[in-house]
N, C-alpha and C positions, 0 to 999 in steps of 0.2 A: 715653115715646112719642117716636118719631123726629120731629125738627123738619123741616117741609116746606121744600124749596127746589127751584127748577128751575135747573139749570146754564145760565148765560147765556154768550153768546159775548163774548170780550174782543176787540173790534175796535180795533186800534191803527193809527196812521198817518193823516196827513191826506190827503184826496182830492187827486188830481192837478189842477193848475191849467192850463187851456189858453188861450193867448193867441191870439185870432183877429184877423187884419188885415182891413181893408176891401178888397174886390176891386173893380176898376173895369173897364169895358169888357168884352171877351170873353176876358180873361186866364183861363187854366185854373186851377182852384182847386188849392191845394197839396195834396200827399198827406196823408191823415189820419194823425195821430200814432199810434204803436203803443199798444195798450191797456196801461195800467199793470198790473203783476202784482197778483194779488189780495192784499188786506191779510191779514196773519196773523190767524187766528181760532181761539181756544181753544174746543174742544168736548169734552165728556165723555160717554162711553157706558158704562152699567153692565155689569159682568162678574161672574163668579163665580170663586172661587179655583180651581175645577176646570178652568177655561178658561185659566189661566195655565200655559203649557207649562213643565215643569220645576219647578213650585212644590213638589211633594212630595219632590224630590231635593235641594233647597237646604238648607243649614244656616244659618239667619238669626240665629244667636246674636251674631255680630259686628255685624250690622245693628241688632239690638235694643240692644246697648251703645252704638252710634253714635246711635241715636234718643234714648236717655236723655240723652246729652250735649247733643243739640239741645234737649231739653226744658228743660235748665237755663237756656236763653236766653229762656224765656218767663216774665216776671215774674208772680207770683201776683196782684199787685194790678192788672194791666193788664186793660183791657176793650176791646171792639170787634173788628172783623174782622181776621183774620190776613193777609188779602190783599185788594186791590181787587176781585178776582173773588169774588163771593158764594158760589160753589160750595165754596170752601175753608173756609167757616164762620168762627166767632168764636174768639177766644183761649180762651174758656171750654170750647169743644168739645175743644180740644187739651189743655188742662190736665187734663181728666177722663181722657183716655187716657194722659197722661204720669204721672198718679198711679197708674194701673193698671200702667204699665210699671215703676214703682219696686217694685211687689209681685212682679215677675218679673225681678228684677235678675240672678239667677244661675240661668237655666233649666237643668235637669239634662240636657237633650237637645235635639237639633234639633227633634224633634217637639213638645216643650213650647214652644219659641220660636215655631214655626209656629202652635201652638194659640192663643198670645196674639194674634198678628196676625189670625187668623181670627175670634177672638171680638170684637175691638174695631174692626175695620176692614172696609170694603167696597172692592174694587178697581173702578176706573173707567178705561176705555181713554182715553188722551189723543189727540186728533186736532187737526190743523190744518185747519179746515174739515171735510172728510170724509176727510182723508188721515192714516192712522196712522203712516206711515213717515217717518223722519227720519235725520239723520246723527249718528253717535256716534264720538267720537275719544277719545284718552287723553292723560294728562299724568303727570308724575312729579316727584320732588324731586332736582334735579341737585346734584352736589358740585363746587365750584370751588376752585382754589388762590388764596389771597389774603394780604393783609397790612393792618395798620392804617396803614402808611406807604407813600407812593408811592416808586418807585425804578425802576431799569432793568428789573426783572422784573415789577413790579406797577405798571402804568401806566394801567389802565382803571378809572375810578371808578364806584362804586355810590353814587347820591345819595340823601340824605334829602329829604323834601318841602320845597320852598322856601316862605318865608313869604308871598310875593306870589302864590302859586297860589290862586285863589279858585274856590269851587264855588257855583254858582247852582242852587238847587232850583226847577225850573220849576213844580212843583206848588203853590208858594206864590203864584204869579201866575195860574195857570190849573188848576183841579182836573182837567181832562181830561189834563193832563200830569203827574199824580202819578206819582212813581217815576222821572222823567226829570230829568237835570241836565246843565249845561254847565260847562266849566272854562275859565278864562282869567285875565287880569291887567288891571290898569288902567294905561293909558299916555296921558298928556296928557288925562286926564279921560274917556277912552273905554275901554270894556270890549272887549278884543281877545283873540284866541286866544293860548294860551300858546306858549312856544318849542317848536319841533318837535324831533324826535330829532336831525336834522342840526345845528340851531342849538345844542342843548345839547352835542353832541359836539364842536362847534367853539368852545366856551368861553363860551356865553351865561350860564352859572352860575358861571364861574370867580371866585375871590376871595371867595365867600360862606361858605366853610367848611362846605359841604354834603356833602363827601365822607365817606360812612359807612365805606367800606372800599375797598380797591384790589385788583383781580384781574389775572391775567396774560394773559387771552385775551379779545379783543373778541367773538369768535364765541360763546364760552361765556357771556359776559355778555348777549349778544343773546338766546340761548335761555333764560337765567335769567329775563329779562323776559317772555318768552312763557309760561314755566311759572308765574311769579308768586311762587315761593318756592324756597329752596334752602339748602344748607349750604356755608359757606366754611371750608375747612381752612387755618388761618393758618400763617404761617411759624414760629411758636413751638410748633406742634403742637396748639394748641387748635382747637375747632370753634365757629363762630358760626352760629346759625340766623337767616336773614333772610326777610322776607315782604313782601307788597304793602302799601304805605302810601298811595299816591296815584298818579294818572295825569295826564298833561298835557292830556287832553281831546281829543286828536286821534284819529280813528277807527283802529282796528286794521286793518292791511293784511297779508294773508297772503303771506309771501315765496315760498311754493310757487307761487302764481299768477304772481308776477313771473318766476320761473325758467321757467315754462311759456311765458309771453309772449315771452321772448327766445330761446326754443328750446333752453335749457340742459337741460331735463328734459321728459319727457312726463307727462301726468296720471297715468298708471299707475306711473311711477317715483317720484313725489313721496313722500318720507317724511322724518322728522327726520334719519335717517342719510344719505340721499342729498343733502339740502340742505346738511348740514354738510360732507360730502365735497366738494361743488362749491365752497363758500365757501373751504375750506382750500386747494384746488388753483387757485383764481382770486383770489389776494389783491389784485390790482390792480383787480378789479371788486367785491370783496366789500363794501367800505364803502358804495359807491353803491347797491348792491342793498338792503342792510340799511336804508339811509336812506329808501328808498321807504316803509317803515313809519314814518310820522311819530309814531306813538304811542310814549310813553316812560314807563317805570314807575319810581316812587320807592319806596325800601325803608325798613324799620325792622328793628331787631334784636328777637329774641324769646328773651331769656335765661330766661324762665319755662318754656320747653318742655324736657321731659326727653328724653334721648337716644332713648327708645323711642316718643316721641310723633311723630305726623305733623305737618306744618306746619299753621298756622292757616288755615282757609278763610274765606270771606266772612261766614259766620255767627259767626265768632269762636271756634270749637271746633276742636281738633285733628282733622285728617282721618284716616280709617281706610282703609288700603290695600285696594283692591278692593271697598269698600263706600260710599265717599263719591263723590257725583256733582255736577259743576258743571252748572248749568242757567241758563236765561234767566229772571231774576227778574221780568221783566215778565209772565210767564205762570205760573211755578211758584214758590210761596213756599219759602223755605229752611226746612228742618226736617221736610219731609214725606217719608214712605216712598214709593218708586217701584219697581215690578217691571220690571226691564230685560230685554229680549229682543233680543239682537243677537249679533255674533260678535267674536272677538279673535284676533290673530295667535298662532302657536305658536312662540315664540322658541327653545324647547329642541330642536326637531326639526332635524337636520342639513339636511334638505331639506324645508322646510315644504310640506305637501300641501294647504294652504288653511287658512282660519281655523277656529277651534274655536267651538262654540256658547257664548255667554255669557248665561246666564239666572240672575239672582240678585236678591235684594232689596237695594236701594240707599237711601241717605238723601241728599236734596238739601242739601248743606252748603257749596257754593261757587258762584262765578260767574266769568265771564271775558269779556274784550273780544271774543273770537272766538266766544263761545257765544251765538248769536242765533237765535231761532226757537221755535215752540211745541214741536215734537218735535226737541229738540237736546240732547245731553248730552256731557260730557267725564268719563271715568272716571279717578279718581286711583288710580295703580298703586303708589305708595310710592316708595322710593328704591333706588338701586343699578342695576347693569348690566341685570338681568333686567327691572326696571320700565321702564327706558329702552328696551329692545329691544321691549317690547310697546307702550308708549305712543307711541313714535316712528313705528310702522308702522300704528297702528290708524286705520282710516278705513272704518267699517262702516255699512251701512244697518240700521235696527232700529226698534223701537217701545218704548214704555213705558206702564205703567198706574200711576196714582197711587192710593195707599191713603188713603181718607178715613174719619174716624170714623163709625161706624154711626149716630150721632145725626143725621147729615146726609142719610140716605137719604130720597129723596122718596117721599111716599105719594100714592096716587091718590084 
């Protein structure tokens, strides 16, 4: 019998504080402060598979394989909720469908894979308040040229995490802040923010032997940090896979917004390709513009990854090109299937006539500093020039529905 639950709203963020001064005499009162934007609010609305446009045309076999990899991250001995939001159920609910997925490891057809999801899951439209629409972008795995030694050609370091970078789990101090953390370091007995991008690039970590690798292009290194993982083609011909290890705790700032602010690009022009072109043609301004993003990523090597594997996502499993989605973990737990309905650029067309529909089953397997919001996703497109061409230009409005185990369907 299905277990009853009622999807509750996940209201995050503290209420705005208004400081009111005492007014004297006949002085005119100050203008009222602008109303704060509404707090993000996760709501779920039941759907049927028939209402998922494109569902019967998708081939979800790769998504099923990706889902099975996510299932491996659920320990059989674990108990309790899979997410702070009760709508996503307990680990036991997911272990049950994971066991069923193992029995469908090699579906003979797309129809068989769809039948598995239809049998074990119920789709729910994800809304922010009452809004189903959100922003969907793309990312890829870049390839850089590098070396294990610094030199005239390889002068830009990729750093491993420093020992004095501390992570404070705020949920240990206040249950309302579960899932939130701050990063910093101790200086003169005080916990202070960690070094910013500019401070690190000007030598704040020099002499600590934290240089993991050296690459030849500061702009490529900047985009590697935005993507979070990549391949480094070394000067001896070998290839090293690197991935996210830690972050300095400063908020991510979008460089496209800065280029719009200074009048270098219009909002319609902004893409990875146009940003890179501007940085390359304005070397005297590039460093200062990139430094506005105070966030800095530290890396680690991944020798365990095979050449055909994707990079490791936040869930710790290799990502699947076109089937792995980065989400905001404050609202969507990793490992859950999501039906994505958006659009993507057409890189193969000589003169793109507009984006193509992108409707397919995805698995939430990653997160990112720029992925914030209830209805917000970043599609992993793989590696290579085609993946970069799509990911760098993708900036689409869309929506998604989460697939939850049928054991969680509410009853009246």
